[in-house]
C-alpha positions in Angstrom: 124.9 120.7 115.5 122.5 123.5 116.2 118.8 122.6 116.8 117.6 125.1 114.2 119.5 123.2 111.5 118.3 119.8 112.7 114.6 120.6 112.6 114.5 122.9 109.6 112.5 120.3 107.5 110.2 119.3 110.3 106.6 120.5 110.6 106.8 122.4 113.9 103.5 123.0 115.8 104.9 124.7 118.9 108.3 125.7 120.2 109.5 126.6 123.7 113.1 127.3 124.4 116.3 128.1 122.5 116.5 127.2 118.8 120.3 128.0 118.9 121.0 125.3 121.5 123.8 123.0 120.5 122.8 119.3 120.2 125.4 116.7 121.1 123.5 113.6 120.0 120.1 112.3 118.8 118.1 109.3 120.1 114.6 107.9 120.4 115.6 105.6 123.2 115.6 107.3 126.6 118.1 104.8 127.9 120.8 106.2 125.6 120.2 109.9 126.4 123.3 111.8 127.5 123.9 115.4 128.5 123.0 117.7 125.6 121.0 115.0 123.6 117.9 115.6 121.5 115.3 113.0 122.5 112.5 112.3 120.1 109.4 110.7 121.7 107.9 108.3 119.2 104.8 106.1 119.7 105.7 102.5 118.8 103.8 99.3 118.6 104.6 98.2 122.2 105.7 101.4 123.9 105.2 105.1 123.7 108.3 107.3 123.9 106.1 110.1 125.4 106.0 108.1 128.6 109.8 108.5 128.9 110.2 112.2 128.4 110.7 112.7 132.1 113.4 110.1 132.2 115.1 111.7 129.2 115.1 115.1 131.0 116.5 113.5 134.2 119.4 112.2 132.1 120.0 115.9 130.9 118.5 115.9 127.5 118.8 119.4 126.0 115.9 119.1 123.6 112.6 117.1 123.6 110.7 116.6 120.3 107.2 115.2 120.6 103.8 115.2 118.9 101.3 114.7 121.7 100.4 117.9 123.6 100.7 116.2 127.0 103.6 118.1 128.7 102.3 119.8 131.8 105.6 121.1 133.3 108.3 122.9 131.3 111.9 123.2 132.5 113.9 126.2 131.5 117.0 124.2 130.8 115.2 122.1 128.2 114.0 123.2 124.7 110.6 121.6 123.7 109.6 121.1 120.0 106.1 119.9 119.3 105.8 118.5 115.7 102.9 117.2 113.7 104.4 113.7 113.5 107.2 112.4 115.6 108.0 109.4 113.3 108.5 111.7 110.4 110.5 114.1 112.5 112.8 111.3 113.7 113.6 110.3 110.1 114.2 113.9 109.0 116.3 114.8 112.0 118.4 111.6 111.6 119.0 112.5 107.9 120.1 116.0 108.9 122.3 114.8 111.7 124.3 112.6 109.3 124.4 115.2 106.6 121.7 113.7 104.3 123.9 110.9 103.0 121.2 109.4 100.7 121.6 112.5 98.5 125.3 111.6 98.0 124.5 108.0 96.9 122.6 106.2 94.1 120.3 104.6 96.6 118.0 101.8 95.3 115.1 100.3 97.4 113.7 96.9 96.8 110.1 96.2 98.0 107.6 93.4 97.6 106.7 90.2 99.4 109.3 87.9 98.1 112.7 88.4 96.5 113.9 91.5 98.3 116.9 90.0 99.9 118.1 88.1 96.8 117.7 91.2 94.5 119.3 93.7 96.9 122.2 91.3 97.7 122.8 90.3 94.0 122.9 94.0 93.0 125.5 94.7 95.7 127.5 91.7 94.6 127.3 92.6 91.0 128.5 96.2 91.6 131.3 94.9 93.9 132.3 92.3 91.3 132.6 95.1 88.7 134.9 97.1 91.0 132.4 99.7 92.3 132.4 100.7 96.0 128.9 99.8 97.2 126.8 99.2 100.3 124.0 96.8 101.2 121.2 96.9 103.8 119.4 93.6 104.0 117.8 90.9 106.1 120.9 88.7 106.0 123.6 91.3 106.5 124.7 94.9 106.1 127.8 95.7 104.1 129.9 98.8 103.6 132.1 97.7 100.7 133.5 94.4 102.1 133.0 95.2 105.8 130.1 93.1 107.1 127.8 94.2 110.0 125.1 92.1 111.7 121.5 92.9 111.1 118.4 92.6 113.2 115.6 94.0 111.0 114.8 94.0 107.3 114.9 97.8 107.4 116.6 99.4 110.4 115.5 102.5 112.4 116.1 105.9 110.8 119.1 106.8 113.0 120.9 103.5 112.3 119.9 103.6 108.6 121.3 107.1 108.1 124.4 106.1 110.1 125.1 103.3 107.7 124.5 105.5 104.7 127.0 108.0 106.1 129.5 105.2 106.6 129.0 104.2 103.0 129.5 107.7 101.7 132.6 108.2 103.8 134.0 104.8 102.5 133.6 106.1 98.9 130.5 104.1 98.0 128.6 105.5 95.0 125.8 103.0 95.2 123.7 101.4 98.0 121.0 98.8 97.8 118.4 98.1 100.5 115.4 96.1 101.3 112.4 98.2 102.0 109.8 96.4 104.1 106.2 97.4 104.4 106.7 97.9 108.1 109.5 100.4 107.4 107.4 102.3 104.9 104.4 102.4 107.2 106.5 103.5 110.2 108.2 106.2 108.1 111.7 104.7 108.7 112.7 105.7 105.1 111.0 109.1 105.2 113.4 111.8 104.0 115.7 109.5 102.1 116.4 110.3 98.4 116.1 107.2 96.2 117.6 106.9 92.8 115.3 104.0 92.1 112.7 101.5 93.4 112.1 97.9 92.5 108.8 96.1 93.0 109.0 92.3 93.1 105.5 90.9 93.7 102.7 91.0 96.2 101.3 87.9 98.0 99.9 87.3 101.5 102.1 88.2 104.4 102.2 90.5 107.4 98.4 90.4 108.0 99.3 90.4 111.7 100.4 94.0 111.2 98.4 95.3 108.2 94.6 95.3 108.4 94.1 93.5 105.1 95.8 93.0 101.7 94.6 96.3 100.3 96.3 98.2 103.1 99.4 96.1 102.6 99.4 96.9 98.9 98.8 100.6 99.4 101.7 100.8 101.8 104.0 99.3 99.2 102.5 101.7 96.6 103.2 104.7 98.7 107.0 104.0 98.3 106.6 104.4 94.5 104.3 107.4 94.9 107.1 109.3 96.7 109.9 108.5 94.3 111.3 111.7 92.7 110.8 112.4 89.0 114.5 111.8 88.1 114.4 108.3 89.8 113.4 105.1 88.1 110.6 102.6 89.1 111.1 99.1 87.9 108.2 96.7 88.4 107.3 93.1 87.7 104.9 93.3 84.8 103.7 89.7 85.4 102.4 90.5 88.9 98.9 92.0 88.8 100.0 94.7 91.2 103.0 95.8 89.1 100.9 98.4 87.3 99.2 99.5 90.5 102.6 100.6 91.9 103.1 103.0 89.0 99.6 104.6 89.0 100.7 107.8 90.8 104.4 107.4 90.4 106.4 110.4 89.0 109.6 108.5 88.4 110.6 107.0 85.0 108.7 103.7 84.6 110.2 100.4 83.5 109.1 96.8 83.7 110.5 93.2 83.6 108.7 90.0 82.5 109.1 86.4 81.8 105.7 85.8 80.1 104.8 89.1 78.4 106.2 92.3 76.8 108.5 94.4 79.0 111.6 96.5 78.9 113.6 93.7 80.3 112.5 90.2 79.1 113.7 86.7 79.9 113.1 83.3 78.3 114.0 80.0 80.0 115.5 77.1 78.1 116.7 74.4 80.5 116.5 73.8 84.3 118.7 71.7 86.5 119.7 71.7 90.2 123.0 73.4 89.4 121.3 76.3 87.6 119.2 77.5 84.6 119.9 78.3 80.9 118.1 81.5 80.1 118.0 84.4 77.7 117.8 88.1 78.7 116.9 90.6 76.1 118.0 88.3 73.3 121.4 87.3 74.9 121.8 83.7 76.2 123.6 82.8 79.4 123.7 80.1 82.1 123.1 81.2 85.7 123.6 79.4 89.0 120.0 79.8 90.1 117.1 77.4 90.0 113.4 78.3 89.5 111.3 80.8 87.6 111.1 83.0 90.7 114.9 83.4 90.5 114.8 84.3 86.9 112.5 87.2 87.9 115.1 88.2 90.6 117.9 88.1 88.0 115.8 90.2 85.6 115.3 92.8 88.3 119.1 92.9 88.9 119.8 93.1 85.2 117.2 95.9 84.6 118.5 97.9 87.6 122.1 97.6 86.6 121.3 98.7 83.1 119.2 101.7 84.4 122.2 102.7 86.6 124.4 102.8 83.6 126.3 99.5 83.7 127.7 98.0 80.5 125.1 95.4 79.6 127.7 92.9 78.3 129.6 93.1 81.5 126.4 92.8 83.5 125.5 89.6 81.7 129.0 88.2 82.4 128.6 89.0 86.1 125.1 87.5 86.3 126.6 84.2 85.1 129.1 84.3 87.9 126.8 85.2 90.8 125.7 82.4 93.3 122.6 82.2 95.4 122.2 84.1 98.6 122.7 82.2 101.8 119.6 80.1 102.7 117.9 80.8 99.4 117.6 77.5 97.5 120.8 76.3 99.1 121.4 72.9 97.5 123.3 70.1 99.4 124.1 66.6 98.1 123.7 63.5 100.2 126.2 60.6 100.0 123.1 58.5 99.6 122.2 60.2 96.3 119.4 62.4 97.4 119.3 66.3 97.5 118.5 68.6 100.4 117.5 72.2 99.7 117.4 74.8 102.5 115.2 77.8 101.7 113.8 80.8 103.5 110.4 80.4 102.0 108.0 81.5 104.8 104.9 82.7 102.9 102.5 80.5 100.9 103.6 82.0 97.6 107.3 81.6 98.3 106.8 78.0 99.4 104.8 77.3 96.2 107.5 78.9 94.1 110.3 76.8 95.6 108.3 73.5 95.4 107.3 74.2 91.7 111.0 74.9 90.9 111.9 71.5 92.4 109.1 69.8 90.4 110.4 71.5 87.2 113.9 70.0 87.7 112.8 66.6 89.0 110.4 66.1 86.2 108.7 63.2 88.0 112.0 61.3 88.5 112.0 61.5 92.3 109.9 62.3 95.3 109.7 65.6 97.3 109.8 65.5 101.1 109.0 68.9 102.7 109.9 70.0 106.2 108.1 73.1 107.2 106.6 75.1 110.0 105.4 78.7 110.7 106.7 81.4 112.9 105.0 82.4 116.1 103.5 85.8 116.9 103.1 86.5 113.1 100.3 86.3 110.6 98.2 83.3 111.7 96.0 83.3 108.5 98.9 82.1 106.4 99.5 78.9 108.5 96.7 76.7 107.0 97.6 78.1 103.5 101.3 77.1 104.0 100.2 73.6 105.1 97.9 73.1 102.1 100.6 74.2 99.7 103.1 71.9 101.3 100.8 68.9 101.1 99.5 69.6 97.6 103.0 70.0 96.1 104.9 67.3 98.1 104.9 63.5 98.3 105.5 63.6 102.0 105.4 66.4 104.5 106.9 66.8 108.0 105.3 69.6 110.0 107.6 71.0 112.6 108.5 74.1 114.7 110.0 77.2 113.1 110.6 80.2 115.5 107.7 79.8 118.0 108.7 83.0 119.8 106.1 83.4 122.6 103.5 81.0 121.2 103.3 77.3 122.0 104.6 75.2 119.0 101.7 72.8 119.3 99.2 75.7 118.8 101.0 76.9 115.7 101.1 73.3 114.3 97.4 72.9 115.0 96.7 76.1 113.0 98.6 74.6 110.1 96.8 71.2 110.4 93.4 73.0 110.5 93.9 73.8 106.8 94.0 70.1 105.8 91.4 67.5 105.2 91.3 64.5 107.5 93.0 62.3 104.8 95.8 64.9 104.4 96.4 65.1 108.1 96.7 61.3 108.3 99.3 61.3 105.5 101.5 64.0 107.2 104.0 63.7 110.0 104.1 66.2 112.9 107.4 66.3 114.7 107.7 69.4 116.9 111.5 69.2 117.5 113.0 70.7 114.3 116.2 68.7 114.5 114.3 65.4 114.7 112.0 66.5 111.8 115.1 67.1 109.6 116.6 63.7 110.6 113.3 61.9 109.9 113.1 63.5 106.4 116.6 62.3 105.7 115.8 58.8 106.8 112.7 58.7 104.5 114.6 60.0 101.5 115.6 57.5 98.7 118.2 58.1 95.9 116.9 60.7 93.5 114.5 62.3 96.1 114.6 65.9 97.2 114.1 67.2 100.7 113.0 70.8 101.1 113.7 72.4 104.5 111.7 75.6 104.4 111.1 78.6 106.5 114.4 79.6 108.2 117.0 79.7 105.4 119.9 81.9 106.5 118.8 82.1 110.1 121.2 80.5 112.6 118.9 80.5 115.5 115.6 79.3 116.8 113.7 81.8 119.0 111.7 80.3 121.9 110.1 82.4 124.7 112.3 85.4 123.8 115.6 83.5 123.8 117.5 82.8 120.6 119.1 79.3 120.6 121.7 78.4 118.0 120.1 76.4 115.2 121.0 76.3 111.5 119.1 74.1 109.1 122.1 73.8 106.8 124.4 72.8 109.7 121.9 70.1 110.8 121.8 68.7 107.2 125.6 68.8 107.0 126.0 66.8 110.2 123.7 64.1 108.9 125.6 64.0 105.6 128.9 63.8 107.4 127.7 60.9 109.5 126.5 59.1 106.3 130.0 59.4 104.9 131.6 57.9 108.0 129.1 55.1 108.2 
């Protein structure tokens, strides 16, 4: 593809070279540059691509795109394009390279603190169940129709993102559903994509290791809705105080969903049990295989989005009743000793509160709750004492343990959590650093009718320690214990 076509939407500050040069590939990673490549120098959190311009040229890059006026020596065989913002240019060039695939799809983005994975995945499953070719980009997995691809980030980089969208278009997909993280919005990974709709779930404390404060975190989310086109839809949670904020400068068609108030898509809850919930959506009753009020909100968002995308609402309700929870989201397991274990991804104070409240609603004081929980390393430290307090306040017994310590010491993370407790609360809690032992201990403590919540990792099948991922799956660990119980 010719350079002129690739950069036609970029804000070019200066140009030196041949705009007719033929580009053979695009990359922002100097290690993957090959002869004829276009290399985009982007300043990241840990490294600055501008420091690798020389390496890219050595590897025979044909074009260098950059935004810092720092180049001292120009080579005649290389074309140099200085732009206002390299991160925006990367996204725009990636979209152009892959033929702007988002314009050929009904692309829906889901953003908010909690619920993104569940909503995006259930939308994908609903459309596939109804026979529609569809794609998914999520924390758990990426799908092009029924072909599964591993994932590493909630929202991938612009080149990978557009590559997936192109695969979806080529595979005949008419719809695609993706999680949109605050990091991705802030880092402009979704810049240049055309969205048919956006969903806002809720906003609670998270990612304050990255964002300066909650106001910045909220405004980053809001910018996603500010940039939706007028023919798109914006669907927000009316019961979250930030739902209305998301719509303040939004040009898209505005819709809302609610459990407690008036909204376009409204739900009522009749009965709750560990196998599911009996609910009503817009006057139609159904039973769903999901537990907890937070999941009713997720299903409402799915229903509203499906309706706005033109699905038959009776068919949509039928499919909702058939859908099952996403891996590691309120995953319920029964012990031969008559207690229940629940594995859930809850890793924010609000998510933990939601899951524990959901358990209380079903238990109705007829059993005890034992919570196994930790916090991830190299992430928002301020939520650690909050997580500990929520766990203690809403559980009968708590076992604090290691999550993904990454490059922090597990003992330091656990101390941050314990610092949020009173002396009496600390004395009543157990601290077992080894996660496998913590889960075993909780199972030993459980009596018939009790519930064990194992929170924080959910679908993850690894534990990251000092940069190394070791295989570890909460669900597998529970299953091993239950298998041993059956054989005893």
